[in-house]
MARZAKE-474690 format. One record per residue: residue in three letters; x, y, z of N, C-alpha, C in turn. Coordinates in steps of 0.2 Angstrom, whole numbers, padded with zeros to 4 digits, always signed. Layout:
ALAXYZXYZXYZ...
//
This chain:
MET+0004-0006+0000+0000+0000+0000+0004+0006+0000LYS+0010+0006+0004+0014+0012+0004+0017+0014-0003LEU+0019+0008-0006+0022+0009-0013+0017+0013-0017LYS+0010+0011-0017+0005+0015-0021+0004+0022-0019SER+0005+0023-0012+0004+0030-0009+0010+0034-0012HIS+0016+0031-0012+0022+0035-0015+0021+0037-0022LEU+0018+0032-0026+0017+0033-0033+0011+0038-0034TYR+0006+0038-0030+0001+0043-0030+0004+0050-0029SER+0008+0051-0024+0011+0057-0022+0016+0060-0028LEU+0019+0055-0031+0024+0057-0036+0020+0059-0042ILE+0014+0056-0044+0010+0058-0050+0007+0065-0048ALA+0005+0066-0042+0002+0072-0041+0007+0078-0042ILE+0013+0077-0039+0018+0082-0040+0020+0083-0047GLY+0020+0078-0051+0021+0078-0058+0016+0082-0062ILE+0010+0081-0060+0004+0085-0063+0005+0092-0061TRP+0006+0093-0055+0006+0100-0053+0012+0104-0056SER+0017+0100-0058+0023+0103-0061+0021+0106-0068SER+0015+0104-0071+0013+0106-0077+0009+0112-0077LEU+0007+0115-0071+0002+0120-0070+0005+0126-0074GLU+0011+0129-0073+0013+0135-0077+0013+0134-0084LEU+0015+0128-0087+0015+0126-0094+0008+0127-0097ALA+0003+0124-0093-0003+0124-0096-0006+0131-0096GLY-0005+0135-0091-0007+0142-0091-0004+0146-0097LYS+0003+0144-0098+0006+0148-0103+0004+0146-0110LEU+0002+0139-0111+0000+0137-0118-0007+0140-0120LEU-0011+0142-0115-0017+0145-0116-0016+0152-0120GLY-0011+0155-0119-0009+0161-0123-0013+0167-0121GLU-0014+0172-0125-0017+0178-0123-0025+0178-0126GLY-0027+0172-0128-0034+0172-0130-0039+0172-0124ILE-0037+0171-0118-0041+0171-0112-0037+0174-0107SER-0041+0179-0103-0038+0183-0098-0036+0179-0092PRO-0031+0181-0088-0029+0177-0082-0035+0177-0077PHE-0039+0182-0077-0045+0182-0073-0050+0176-0074ALA-0051+0175-0081-0056+0170-0083-0052+0163-0082ILE-0046+0162-0083-0042+0156-0082-0043+0154-0075THR-0041+0158-0070-0041+0157-0063-0048+0155-0061ALA-0053+0159-0063-0060+0157-0061-0063+0151-0063TRP-0062+0149-0070-0064+0143-0072-0060+0137-0069ARG-0054+0138-0068-0050+0132-0065-0053+0130-0058PHE-0054+0135-0054-0057+0133-0047-0064+0131-0047LEU-0068+0134-0052-0075+0132-0052-0075+0125-0054ILE-0071+0123-0059-0071+0116-0061-0068+0111-0056GLY-0062+0113-0053-0059+0109-0048-0063+0108-0042GLY-0066+0114-0040-0070+0113-0034-0076+0108-0035ALA-0079+0109-0041-0084+0104-0043-0082+0097-0043CYS-0076+0096-0045-0073+0089-0045-0072+0086-0038LEU-0070+0090-0034-0069+0088-0027-0076+0088-0023ALA-0081+0091-0025-0087+0091-0021-0090+0085-0019PRO-0091+0080-0024-0094+0073-0022-0090+0070-0017PHE-0083+0070-0017-0079+0067-0012-0080+0071-0005ALA-0081+0078-0005-0082+0082+0001-0088+0080+0004VAL-0094+0080+0000-0100+0078+0002-0100+0071+0005ARG-0097+0066+0003-0097+0060+0005-0094+0060+0012GLY-0088+0064+0013-0085+0064+0019-0089+0068+0024TRP-0093+0073+0022-0097+0077+0026-0103+0073+0029THR-0106+0069+0025-0111+0065+0028-0109+0059+0032ARG-0103+0056+0030-0101+0050+0034-0098+0052+0041ASN-0095+0058+0041-0092+0060+0048-0097+0065+0051LYS-0103+0066+0048-0108+0071+0051-0105+0077+0054ILE-0102+0081+0049-0098+0087+0051-0103+0093+0050LYS-0103+0097+0055-0108+0103+0055-0104+0109+0053LEU-0108+0112+0048-0105+0119+0045-0110+0124+0047SER-0107+0129+0051-0111+0135+0053-0110+0140+0048VAL-0114+0146+0048-0114+0151+0044-0107+0154+0045SER-0104+0155+0051-0098+0157+0052-0092+0153+0049SER-0093+0147+0049-0088+0142+0046-0088+0143+0039ILE-0094+0144+0036-0094+0145+0028-0091+0152+0026LEU-0092+0157+0030-0089+0163+0029-0081+0163+0030LYS-0079+0159+0035-0071+0158+0035-0068+0154+0030LEU-0072+0149+0027-0070+0145+0022-0070+0150+0015GLY-0075+0154+0015-0075+0159+0009-0069+0164+0009LEU-0067+0166+0015-0062+0171+0015-0055+0167+0013LEU-0055+0161+0015-0049+0157+0013-0049+0156+0006GLY-0055+0155+0003-0055+0154-0004-0053+0161-0008ILE-0055+0166-0005-0054+0173-0008-0046+0174-0008LEU-0043+0172-0002-0036+0173-0002-0032+0169-0007ASN-0035+0162-0008-0031+0158-0012-0033+0159-0019VAL-0039+0160-0021-0041+0160-0028-0040+0167-0031VAL-0044+0172-0027-0044+0179-0030-0037+0182-0029ILE-0033+0181-0024-0027+0184-0023-0021+0180-0026SER-0020+0174-0022-0014+0171-0024-0014+0167-0031MET-0019+0164-0032-0019+0160-0039-0020+0165-0045LEU-0023+0171-0044-0023+0176-0049-0017+0179-0050LEU-0013+0180-0044-0006+0183-0045-0002+0178-0049LEU-0003+0171-0047+0001+0166-0051-0001+0166-0059GLN-0007+0167-0060-0009+0167-0067-0006+0174-0071TRP-0006+0179-0067-0003+0185-0070+0005+0184-0071ALA+0008+0181-0066+0015+0179-0067+0016+0175-0073ILE+0012+0170-0074+0013+0166-0080+0012+0170-0087TYR+0007+0175-0086+0005+0179-0092+0010+0183-0094TYR+0013+0187-0089+0019+0192-0090+0026+0189-0091GLY+0027+0183-0088+0034+0181-0087+0035+0174-0091LYS+0040+0171-0088+0043+0164-0090+0040+0159-0086ALA+0037+0154-0089+0034+0148-0086+0039+0145-0081SER+0045+0143-0083+0050+0140-0079+0052+0144-0073LEU+0053+0150-0074+0054+0154-0068+0049+0155-0063VAL+0043+0155-0066+0037+0156-0061+0036+0149-0057ALA+0037+0144-0061+0036+0137-0057+0041+0136-0051VAL+0048+0138-0053+0053+0138-0048+0051+0142-0042ILE+0049+0149-0043+0048+0154-0038+0042+0152-0034VAL+0037+0150-0037+0031+0148-0033+0032+0141-0029SER+0036+0137-0031+0038+0131-0028+0041+0132-0021MET+0044+0138-0020+0047+0140-0014+0042+0142-0008ASN+0036+0141-0010+0031+0143-0004+0031+0139+0002PRO+0034+0133+0002+0035+0129+0009+0040+0133+0013LEU+0044+0136+0010+0049+0140+0014+0046+0146+0018PHE+0042+0149+0014+0038+0155+0017+0033+0153+0022VAL+0031+0146+0022+0026+0144+0026+0029+0144+0033SER+0035+0142+0034+0039+0142+0040+0039+0149+0044LEU+0040+0154+0040+0040+0161+0043+0033+0163+0045PHE+0027+0161+0041+0021+0163+0043+0019+0159+0049ALA+0021+0152+0049+0019+0148+0055+0022+0151+0062MET+0028+0153+0061+0032+0156+0067+0028+0162+0069VAL+0026+0167+0065+0022+0173+0067+0015+0172+0069LEU+0011+0168+0065+0004+0167+0067+0003+0161+0071LEU+0006+0156+0071+0005+0150+0075+0010+0149+0081LYS+0015+0154+0081+0020+0154+0086+0024+0147+0086GLU+0025+0145+0080+0029+0139+0080+0036+0141+0079LYS+0041+0137+0083+0048+0139+0083+0051+0137+0076LEU+0055+0141+0074+0059+0138+0068+0065+0135+0070SER+0066+0129+0067+0072+0125+0069+0078+0128+0065ARG+0084+0125+0067+0090+0128+0064+0090+0126+0057PHE+0088+0120+0055+0088+0118+0048+0083+0122+0044GLN+0077+0124+0047+0072+0128+0044+0075+0135+0042VAL+0079+0138+0047+0082+0144+0045+0087+0143+0040TYR+0091+0138+0040+0096+0137+0035+0093+0136+0028SER+0088+0132+0028+0084+0130+0021+0081+0137+0018LEU+0078+0141+0023+0076+0147+0020+0081+0152+0017PHE+0087+0152+0021+0092+0156+0019+0095+0154+0012VAL+0096+0147+0011+0098+0144+0005+0093+0145-0001GLY+0087+0144+0001+0082+0146-0004+0082+0153-0007LEU+0082+0157-0002+0082+0164-0004+0089+0166-0008ILE+0094+0163-0007+0100+0164-0011+0099+0161-0018GLY+0096+0155-0018+0095+0152-0024+0090+0157-0029LEU+0085+0160-0026+0081+0164-0029+0084+0170-0032ILE+0089+0173-0028+0093+0179-0030+0097+0177-0036ILE+0100+0171-0036+0104+0169-0041+0100+0168-0048ILE+0094+0165-0047+0090+0164-0053+0088+0171-0056ILE+0086+0176-0052+0084+0182-0055+0090+0186-0058LEU+0096+0186-0055+0102+0189-0057+0105+0185-0064GLY+0103+0179-0064+0106+0175-0070+0101+0175-0076GLU+0095+0179-0076+0091+0179-0081+0093+0184-0087LYS+0095+0181-0092+0098+0185-0098+0093+0189-0101GLN+0087+0187-0101+0081+0190-0105+0077+0195-0101LEU+0080+0197-0095+0076+0201-0090+0073+0207-0093TYR+0076+0211-0097+0074+0217-0100+0073+0217-0108GLN+0073+0211-0110+0071+0210-0117+0064+0209-0118HIS+0062+0210-0125+0054+0210-0126+0052+0203-0128SER+0055+0197-0126+0053+0191-0128+0047+0189-0124PHE+0046+0192-0118+0040+0191-0114+0036+0197-0113ASN+0030+0197-0111+0026+0203-0110+0029+0208-0105HIS+0031+0206-0100+0035+0210-0095+0038+0205-0090LEU+0044+0203-0091+0047+0198-0087+0048+0200-0080PRO+0051+0206-0078+0052+0208-0071+0045+0208-0068LEU+0040+0211-0071+0033+0211-0067+0031+0204-0066GLY+0032+0199-0071+0031+0192-0070+0034+0189-0064ILE+0041+0191-0063+0044+0188-0057+0041+0191-0050VAL+0040+0198-0050+0037+0201-0044+0030+0197-0043PHE+0026+0196-0048+0019+0193-0046+0021+0185-0044ALA+0026+0182-0046+0027+0175-0044+0029+0175-0037ILE+0033+0180-0035+0035+0180-0028+0029+0182-0023LEU+0025+0186-0025+0019+0188-0022+0014+0182-0021ALA+0014+0178-0027+0010+0172-0027+0012+0167-0022ALA+0019+0166-0022+0022+0161-0017+0021+0163-0010ILE+0021+0170-0008+0021+0172-0001+0013+0172+0001THR+0009+0174-0004+0001+0173-0002-0001+0166-0001PHE+0002+0162-0005-0001+0155-0005+0002+0152+0002ALA+0008+0154+0004+0011+0151+0010+0006+0154+0016LEU+0004+0160+0015-0001+0163+0021-0007+0159+0021TYR-0010+0157+0015-0016+0153+0014-0015+0146+0017THR-0009+0143+0016-0008+0136+0019-0008+0136+0026VAL-0005+0142+0029-0005+0142+0037-0012+0143+0039LEU-0015+0148+0036-0022+0150+0039-0027+0144+0038THR-0025+0139+0033-0030+0134+0032-0029+0128+0037LYS-0024+0128+0041-0023+0123+0046-0029+0122+0050TRP-0032+0127+0053-0038+0127+0058-0044+0123+0054ALA-0045+0125+0048-0051+0123+0044-0050+0115+0043VAL-0044+0113+0041-0042+0106+0039-0043+0102+0045SER-0041+0104+0051-0041+0101+0057-0049+0099+0059GLN-0053+0104+0057-0060+0103+0059-0064+0100+0054TYR-0063+0101+0048-0068+0099+0042-0064+0094+0037GLY-0058+0093+0038-0054+0089+0033-0052+0092+0027ASN-0047+0090+0023-0045+0093+0017-0050+0094+0012LEU-0054+0089+0010-0058+0089+0005-0064+0094+0006ILE-0067+0094+0011-0072+0099+0013-0069+0106+0013THR-0064+0107+0016-0061+0114+0016-0059+0116+0009ASN-0056+0112+0005-0053+0115-0001-0059+0115-0006SER-0063+0110-0006-0069+0110-0011-0073+0117-0010ALA-0075+0118-0003-0079+0124-0002-0075+0130-0004SER-0069+0131-0002-0065+0137-0003-0064+0138-0010PHE-0062+0132-0014-0062+0133-0021-0068+0136-0025LEU-0074+0133-0023-0080+0135-0026-0082+0142-0024ILE-0081+0144-0018-0083+0150-0016-0078+0155-0019GLY-0071+0154-0019-0067+0158-0022-0068+0159-0029GLY-0070+0154-0033-0071+0154-0040-0077+0158-0041ILE-0082+0157-0037-0089+0161-0038-0087+0169-0037VAL-0083+0170-0032-0082+0177-0030-0078+0180-0036LEU-0073+0177-0038-0069+0179-0044-0073+0180-0050SER-0078+0176-0051-0082+0176-0057-0086+0183-0057GLY-0089+0184-0050-0093+0190-0049-0089+0196-0050ILE-0082+0196-0048-0078+0202-0049-0077+0203-0056ASN-0075+0198-0060-0074+0198-0067-0080+0202-0070LEU-0086+0199-0069-0092+0202-0072-0093+0210-0070THR-0091+0211-0064-0092+0218-0061-0087+0223-0065ILE-0081+0221-0066-0076+0225-0068-0075+0225-0076GLY-0080+0220-0079-0080+0220-0086-0075+0215-0089LYS-0072+0210-0085-0068+0205-0088-0072+0199-0090SER-0071+0198-0096-0075+0192-0099-0073+0186-0097MET-0078+0181-0095-0077+0174-0093-0077+0170-0099SER-0079+0173-0105-0079+0169-0111-0072+0168-0115PHE-0071+0163-0119-0065+0162-0123-0067+0158-0129ALA-0062+0159-0134-0064+0155-0140-0064+0148-0139MET-0070+0145-0141-0072+0138-0140-0068+0133-0145THR-0061+0134-0144-0057+0129-0148-0056+0123-0144TRP-0054+0117-0148-0052+0111-0144-0046+0113-0140HIS-0041+0117-0142-0035+0119-0139-0037+0122-0132ASN-0041+0127-0132-0043+0131-0126-0047+0126-0121ILE-0052+0123-0124-0056+0119-0120-0052+0113-0116SER-0048+0110-0120-0044+0104-0117-0040+0107-0111LEU-0036+0113-0112-0032+0116-0107-0036+0118-0101ILE-0042+0121-0102-0046+0123-0096-0048+0117-0092LEU-0050+0112-0096-0052+0106-0092-0046+0103-0089TYR-0040+0103-0092-0034+0100-0089-0033+0104-0082LEU-0033+0110-0083-0032+0115-0077-0037+0113-0071GLY-0043+0112-0073-0048+0111-0068-0049+0104-0066VAL-0050+0100-0070-0051+0093-0068-0045+0089-0066ILE-0039+0090-0070-0033+0086-0068-0029+0089-0063ILE-0027+0096-0064-0022+0099-0060-0026+0101-0053THR-0032+0104-0053-0035+0106-0047-0039+0101-0044GLY-0041+0095-0048-0046+0090-0045-0042+0084-0044LEU-0040+0080-0049-0037+0073-0049-0031+0073-0045ALA-0026+0078-0046-0020+0078-0043-0021+0079-0035TYR-0026+0083-0033-0027+0085-0026-0030+0078-0023ILE-0034+0075-0026-0037+0068-0024-0031+0063-0023LEU-0027+0062-0028-0021+0058-0027-0017+0059-0022TYR-0015+0066-0021-0011+0068-0016-0013+0066-0009PHE-0020+0068-0007-0022+0066-0001-0024+0059+0000GLU-0025+0055-0005-0026+0048-0005-0019+0045-0002ALA-0014+0048-0005-0007+0046-0003-0006+0047+0005MET-0008+0053+0007-0007+0054+0014-0011+0050+0019LYS-0016+0045+0016-0019+0041+0021-0014+0036+0023GLN-0009+0034+0019-0004+0029+0021+0003+0033+0023LEU+0004+0039+0020+0010+0042+0022+0009+0048+0026SER+0014+0051+0030+0013+0057+0034+0013+0063+0029ALA+0010+0068+0031+0010+0074+0027+0018+0076+0025ALA+0022+0075+0030+0029+0077+0028+0032+0073+0023ARG+0031+0066+0023+0034+0062+0018+0030+0063+0011ALA+0024+0064+0011+0020+0065+0005+0023+0072+0002SER+0024+0077+0006+0026+0083+0003+0034+0083+0001PHE+0037+0078+0003+0044+0078+0001+0045+0078-0006TYR+0041+0075-0010+0041+0075-0018+0041+0082-0021PHE+0039+0087-0017+0038+0094-0019+0045+0097-0022PHE+0050+0094-0019+0057+0097-0021+0058+0095-0028LEU+0055+0090-0031+0056+0089-0038+0052+0094-0043LYS+0047+0098-0041+0044+0102-0045+0048+0107-0049PRO+0053+0111-0046+0057+0115-0050+0060+0112-0056ALA+0063+0106-0055+0066+0103-0060+0061+0100-0066LEU+0056+0097-0064+0051+0095-0068+0048+0100-0072ALA+0046+0106-0069+0043+0111-0072+0048+0115-0077THR+0054+0115-0075+0059+0118-0080+0060+0114-0086LEU+0060+0107-0085+0061+0103-0091+0055+0103-0096LEU+0049+0103-0093+0043+0104-0097+0043+0111-0101ALA+0045+0116-0098+0045+0123-0101+0050+0123-0107LYS+0056+0119-0105+0061+0119-0111+0058+0115-0117PHE+0055+0109-0115+0053+0105-0120+0047+0107-0125PHE+0042+0110-0121+0036+0113-0125+0036+0120-0127LEU+0040+0124-0123+0040+0131-0124+0047+0134-0127GLY+0052+0129-0127+0058+0131-0129+0062+0136-0124GLU+0060+0137-0118+0063+0142-0113+0069+0139-0111GLN+0074+0144-0111+0081+0142-0109+0083+0145-0102LEU+0087+0141-0099+0089+0144-0092+0097+0144-0092SER+0100+0149-0090+0107+0149-0090+0110+0145-0084ALA+0117+0143-0085+0120+0139-0080+0119+0142-0073MET+0120+0148-0072+0119+0152-0066+0112+0150-0063GLN+0107+0151-0067+0100+0149-0065+0099+0142-0063ILE+0102+0137-0066+0102+0130-0065+0105+0129-0058SER+0110+0133-0056+0114+0132-0050+0109+0135-0044GLY+0105+0140-0046+0100+0143-0041+0095+0138-0040ILE+0092+0134-0045+0087+0129-0045+0089+0124-0040VAL+0096+0122-0041+0099+0116-0037+0098+0118-0029LEU+0100+0125-0028+0100+0127-0021+0093+0127-0018ILE+0088+0129-0022+0081+0129-0020+0078+0122-0019MET+0080+0117-0023+0078+0110-0022+0082+0107-0016MET+0088+0109-0014+0091+0107-0008+0087+0110-0002ALA+0085+0116-0003+0081+0120+0003+0074+0116+0004LEU+0071+0114-0002+0064+0111-0001+0065+0104+0001SER+0070+0101+0000+0071+0094+0002+0075+0093+0009ARG+0074+0099+0013+0077+0099+0020+0075+0093+0024ARG+0069+0091+0024+0067+0085+0028+0071+0079+0027PHE+0073+0078+0021+0078+0072+0019+0085+0073+0023TRP+0087+0079+0022+0094+0081+0025+0093+0081+0033ILE+0088+0083+0036+0087+0082+0043+0087+0075+0045GLY+0083+0071+0041+0083+0064+0043+0090+0060+0042LEU+0093+0062+0037+0100+0060+0036+0105+0062+0042TYR+0104+0068+0044+0108+0071+0049+0107+0067+0056GLU+0100+0066+0057+0098+0063+0064+0100+0055+0064ARG+0100+0052+0058+0102+0045+0058+0109+0044+0059ASN+0113+0049+0056+0121+0049+0057+0122+0050+0064LYS+0118+0055+0067+0120+0057+0074+0119+0051+0079LEU+0113+0047+0077+0112+0041+0081+0117+0036+0081LYS+0120+0035+0075+0125+0030+0074+0132+0032+0077ALA+0133+0039+0078+0139+0041+0080+0140+0039+0088
//
């Protein structure tokens, strides 16, 4: 069973690594507002049957206050963080966005310290420092920073950093909801509410929800909603039934490399040797749990 759980976790991370690529392939025919709204409306709907089953089976009670809090989490995630992510993809470079956003677990440590009063371990401080050094190296190593190959690459980098920070905040704030309602109910409700709110904002400010009904656009929208936001999430939390959250999340360190390879293969994006060294540093920072375990095992043998 654990082998299957590891496989589920690995497949989920592999799917999530294609998020930035799929968003970029949609091109400029559909706005970041519409992409984000449709993605979470579809993804939330995919998770809803599983959430309802857990709700009825565990007889969980949802008050008006609880729904409002889940709604606020949805707004933080969908309307702010994921919209920033889609803007980053629209303006910038898919490979860079993927690497920067994958750093969000490092920012989670900071928010957990401030909001949840969790103490940072020595290894967490080291990994945060190494990750930030890696980010600086990646930005400094970007040869196309002020060229016109992208819509506005510096702005895309800024949006990617903001997306990583706000998603880290969402992750920390979601802890209370997950402990009370479970992952599926929390995320299905917040996805749907966030998607509905963003759709309402789009209509209010005149951002169209429509797009050219081509096979290319429809397949990518469905992939973003059903596969990336629905199936990958189900696989990931199915894996956590057998694995701890820490062990399941270990595979996240693969995302920068996988996303970079996908962007190179499908979009022809190139990274300099300096940027690759920065990615290696970020992967080392994200895989800190492995290094902690290795250190502790060696310490016990000594």
